C-alpha positions, 0 to 999 in steps of 0.5 A: 558817204558825204551827200552826193558821194559815190561808193566804189566797191570791189569784191571777190565774185563767184560761187558764194562762200566765206572762209578765214580770209574772205567772203565771196559774193554771188549775184544774189549776195551783191543784190542783198548787200546793196539793197536800196543803193542805186547801182550806177555801173558794174563790171566783172572780170575773171582770171584766164591765167596766173596774171591775165584777167578778162572781162566777164563773169565767172562760169555758171558751174562755180569753178571759176572765181573773179572780181566785181567792181560796183559803182553805186549811190546811197539810198535817198532819205 
């Protein structure tokens, strides 16, 4: 990023796993990925149907999947 820039990151979010198509992050994985970054804003959404999404994190049982939107600034120095 250029000095003063911001990162806007969207990633699959839910039960952490990786397959041939994607890596899905859970809370711990996101914190590890963004270690040192300052998270300015975060939002989560989960599907409630084939075309409908609502705000909120996936269920704790890992059955649901969703997305995370993270806005962050880089580490200083």
